[in-house]
C-alpha positions in Angstrom: 17.1 99.3 -8.8 13.6 99.4 -7.1 10.4 101.2 -8.2 8.1 101.9 -5.2 4.5 102.5 -6.3 2.2 104.3 -3.8 -1.6 104.7 -4.8 -3.0 107.7 -2.9 -6.6 108.8 -2.3 -7.5 111.3 0.4 -4.6 110.2 2.7 -3.3 113.5 4.0 -3.4 112.3 7.6 -1.0 109.3 7.1 0.9 110.3 3.9 3.8 112.2 5.3 4.6 109.3 7.6 4.5 106.9 4.7 6.7 109.0 2.4 9.2 109.7 5.3 9.6 106.0 5.8 10.6 105.6 2.1 13.1 108.6 2.3 14.6 107.2 5.4 15.4 103.7 3.9 18.9 102.4 4.5 18.9 101.5 0.7 18.9 104.6 -1.6 18.7 103.3 -5.2 15.0 103.7 -5.7 12.4 105.7 -7.5 9.2 106.5 -5.8 6.0 106.9 -7.9 3.2 108.7 -6.2 -0.2 108.2 -7.9 -2.7 110.8 -6.7 -6.0 109.2 -7.7 -8.1 112.3 -7.7 -7.8 113.2 -4.1 -10.0 116.0 -2.8 -8.0 116.8 0.3 -4.3 118.0 0.4 -2.8 114.7 -0.6 -1.9 116.0 -4.0 -0.1 119.1 -2.5 1.8 116.9 -0.2 3.0 114.7 -3.1 4.2 117.8 -5.0 5.9 119.1 -1.9 8.0 115.9 -1.5 8.7 115.6 -5.3 10.2 119.1 -5.2 12.5 118.0 -2.4 13.9 114.8 -3.9 14.4 114.1 -7.6 13.8 110.4 -7.1 10.1 111.1 -6.5 7.6 111.5 -9.3 4.0 112.5 -9.0 1.1 111.6 -11.2 -2.2 113.3 -10.8 -5.2 111.6 -12.3 -9.0 111.5 -12.1 -10.4 109.2 -9.5 -10.4 105.7 -11.0 -9.7 103.3 -8.1 -6.7 101.7 -6.6 -6.1 99.3 -9.4 -5.9 102.1 -12.0 -3.5 104.0 -9.8 -1.2 101.0 -9.4 -1.4 100.4 -13.2 -0.2 104.0 -13.8 2.7 103.3 -11.6 3.5 100.1 -13.5 3.3 102.0 -16.8 6.0 104.4 -15.7 8.2 102.3 -13.5 11.8 101.9 -14.6 13.4 99.8 -11.8 14.6 96.4 -12.1 12.3 95.5 -9.2 8.8 96.7 -8.2 7.3 96.9 -4.8 4.1 98.7 -3.5 3.3 100.5 -0.4 -0.1 101.8 0.7 -0.4 105.5 1.7 -1.8 104.7 5.1 1.0 102.3 6.0 4.8 102.8 6.5 8.0 100.7 6.2 10.8 100.0 8.5 14.4 101.3 7.7 15.6 98.0 6.2 12.5 97.0 4.2 14.0 97.6 0.9 17.5 96.2 1.7 16.0 93.0 3.1 13.8 92.4 0.1 16.7 93.1 -2.3 19.1 90.8 -0.3 16.6 87.9 -0.7 16.1 88.7 -4.4 19.8 87.7 -4.9 18.8 84.1 -4.4 18.0 83.8 -8.1 14.3 84.2 -7.5 11.5 85.9 -9.5 9.4 86.9 -6.4 10.2 87.9 -2.8 7.4 87.7 -0.3 7.7 88.9 3.3 5.1 89.7 6.1 4.0 92.6 8.1 3.8 94.2 11.5 0.0 94.5 12.1 -1.1 97.7 13.9 -4.7 97.5 15.2 -5.2 100.4 17.6 -2.7 100.0 20.5 -2.2 96.3 19.6 0.8 95.5 17.5 1.5 92.0 16.3 4.2 90.6 14.0 3.1 87.8 11.6 5.0 84.7 12.2 5.6 82.4 9.2 8.6 80.1 8.2 11.0 81.4 5.5 11.8 79.1 2.6 12.8 78.9 -1.1 9.7 77.7 -3.1 9.9 76.0 -6.5 8.1 73.1 -8.3 9.2 70.6 -5.5 7.5 72.3 -2.6 5.1 74.8 -4.3 2.1 73.6 -2.4 3.7 74.4 0.9 2.9 78.1 0.4 -0.7 77.3 0.9 -0.1 75.0 3.9 2.5 76.7 6.0 2.4 80.3 4.7 -1.2 81.2 4.3 -0.8 82.5 0.8 -4.5 81.8 0.2 -5.3 85.1 2.0 -1.8 86.9 2.3 -2.4 88.4 -1.3 -1.9 92.0 -0.8 0.5 93.7 -3.3 2.6 95.3 -0.5 5.4 93.4 1.3 6.5 91.7 -1.9 9.2 92.4 -4.5 8.3 91.8 -8.3 10.6 91.6 -11.3 9.5 94.2 -13.6 10.7 92.2 -16.7 8.1 89.5 -15.8 5.4 92.2 -15.4 6.2 93.5 -18.8 6.8 90.2 -20.6 3.4 88.9 -19.6 1.6 92.4 -19.7 0.5 92.0 -16.1 -1.8 94.6 -14.7 -4.4 95.0 -11.9 -8.0 94.4 -13.1 -9.6 97.8 -13.1 -13.1 96.1 -13.3 -12.7 94.5 -9.9 -13.5 96.2 -6.6 -12.3 93.4 -4.4 -9.8 90.5 -5.1 -7.7 92.2 -7.7 -4.6 91.8 -5.6 -5.1 88.0 -5.4 -5.6 87.8 -9.2 -2.5 89.8 -9.9 -0.3 87.9 -7.4 -1.4 84.5 -8.5 -1.0 85.4 -12.2 2.5 86.5 -11.5 3.2 83.4 -9.6 2.2 81.3 -12.5 4.8 83.2 -14.5 7.5 82.6 -12.0 10.0 79.8 -11.4 11.4 80.4 -7.9 10.0 82.3 -4.9 11.6 83.2 -1.7 9.4 83.7 1.3 11.0 85.6 4.1 10.1 85.9 7.7 10.9 89.6 7.7 8.1 91.9 9.1 9.4 95.4 7.9 6.1 96.4 6.5 3.7 98.1 9.0 0.1 97.6 8.1 -2.7 99.5 9.8 -5.7 97.2 10.1 -8.5 99.6 10.1 -11.9 97.9 10.6 -14.2 100.8 9.7 -14.9 100.9 6.0 -12.6 98.0 5.3 -12.7 96.9 1.6 -13.1 93.3 2.6 -16.2 94.0 4.7 -17.7 96.4 2.1 -20.5 94.9 0.1 -20.2 96.0 -3.6 -22.9 95.7 -6.3 -24.1 92.2 -7.1 -22.6 92.5 -10.6 -19.2 93.5 -9.1 -19.2 90.6 -6.6 -20.1 88.1 -9.3 -17.3 89.4 -11.5 -14.8 89.2 -8.6 -15.9 85.6 -7.8 -15.5 84.5 -11.4 -12.1 86.0 -11.7 -10.9 84.4 -8.4 -12.4 81.0 -9.2 -10.6 81.1 -12.7 -7.2 81.9 -11.4 -7.4 79.6 -8.4 -8.6 76.6 -10.5 -6.0 77.4 -13.1 -3.2 77.4 -10.4 -4.5 74.1 -9.0 -4.4 72.6 -12.4 -1.2 73.9 -13.7 0.8 73.3 -10.5 -0.9 69.9 -9.9 -1.8 70.8 -6.4 -2.9 67.7 -4.5 -2.1 68.4 -0.9 -5.4 68.3 0.9 -4.7 71.2 3.2 -3.5 73.4 0.3 -6.6 72.4 -1.8 -8.9 73.2 1.2 -7.4 76.6 1.7 -7.5 77.6 -1.9 -11.0 76.3 -2.3 -11.9 78.3 0.8 -10.8 81.4 -1.0 -13.2 80.7 -3.8 -15.9 79.9 -1.2 -15.3 83.3 0.5 -16.3 85.1 -2.7 -19.4 82.9 -3.1 -20.3 84.2 0.4 -19.9 87.8 -0.8 -22.3 87.1 -3.6 -24.9 85.8 -1.1 -24.2 88.9 1.1 -24.8 91.1 -1.9 -28.1 89.5 -2.7 -29.5 90.5 0.7 -27.9 93.9 1.3 -28.1 95.5 -2.2 -31.9 95.5 -2.4 -32.3 92.7 -5.0 -35.9 91.8 -5.8 -37.1 88.4 -4.5 -37.6 86.8 -7.9 -34.1 87.6 -8.9 -32.7 86.4 -5.6 -34.5 83.1 -5.9 -33.5 82.7 -9.6 -29.8 83.2 -8.6 -30.1 80.9 -5.7 -31.6 78.1 -7.8 -29.5 78.7 -10.8 -26.0 78.8 -9.2 -23.8 76.0 -7.9 -22.9 76.7 -4.2 -20.6 73.7 -3.7 -17.6 75.8 -2.8 -19.5 77.7 -0.1 -21.3 74.6 1.3 -18.1 72.6 1.4 -15.4 75.0 2.4 -16.9 77.7 4.6 -16.8 76.8 8.2 -19.3 79.1 9.8 -18.7 80.4 13.4 -22.3 81.5 14.0 -25.2 79.2 14.3 -27.3 81.2 11.9 -24.8 80.7 9.1 -24.5 77.0 9.9 -28.3 76.7 9.3 -28.1 78.7 6.2 -25.4 76.5 4.7 -27.6 73.4 5.5 -30.5 75.0 3.7 -28.4 75.6 0.6 -26.9 72.1 0.8 -30.4 70.5 0.7 -31.6 73.0 -1.9 -34.3 74.6 0.3 -33.9 77.9 -1.5 -37.2 79.5 -0.7 -36.7 78.8 3.0 -33.1 80.0 2.8 -34.5 83.3 1.2 -37.1 83.6 3.9 -34.6 83.2 6.8 -32.0 85.4 5.2 -34.4 88.2 4.4 -36.0 88.0 7.8 -32.7 88.4 9.4 -32.2 91.7 7.7 -35.5 93.1 8.8 -34.9 92.1 12.5 
């Protein structure tokens, strides 16, 4: 009934907890696809050990290619009617699968739930309203449910027939944002969505080395921005989104990827002439209009971009790195 896909890379310290949480589910009609993405620790051995104990578990060992390529391998081999994802450093509560499946019986194409956030000793449950979403209230997802940033693959239940019909896969050329592109593309292929207030997924919010904070190459950040902007603008157009709060939140998502480009300009050793060329040749409207900076420094930088003082922006930004 459900295919569970777990991408794994050097996760030996958390993997057993993750796999035990799947095996201990109250619902038993599942297959577990473990994708060992070229781990150099004992993750692969742990996967093989669990597969030997339970015939519902399959292991795929591959050369390291990133989380998107690992998830895509899982999608290639999944046989379940429904698909869900779990990360190897997280775990799921006993009723995670049964709750997702119960909501899927509401004649929907996608079930979205939330998480219990573990941050050191601090544990918080996300609090959002549950609802059935269709064309009549589509915008509300981006007003009341924060779906402009709650884009992770996990804590969701996808119909495999939709994934296959529209040839949906994670973009292997993206190092950030591939989850949002996949989710939004899937949403555009869906008719009805159920959003649940369940928090059966336990997410560990590690701050060290976080993908969202890591600065990739300039080429990678530009590519991610273009992909995010294209899918968000497409969604706004196709779904005729007019609610000002929904538009602000979705445009903020695009703006946040423009901010990542600016960060890459000054943290990836880009030459001054190239920096100035990109600053002058790009339209920074999303960033200027939709980023509400907390720090005085970024507020000043936004003003400099807004009034096109690119050389002064470059001077201030570069000086800030040196200090």
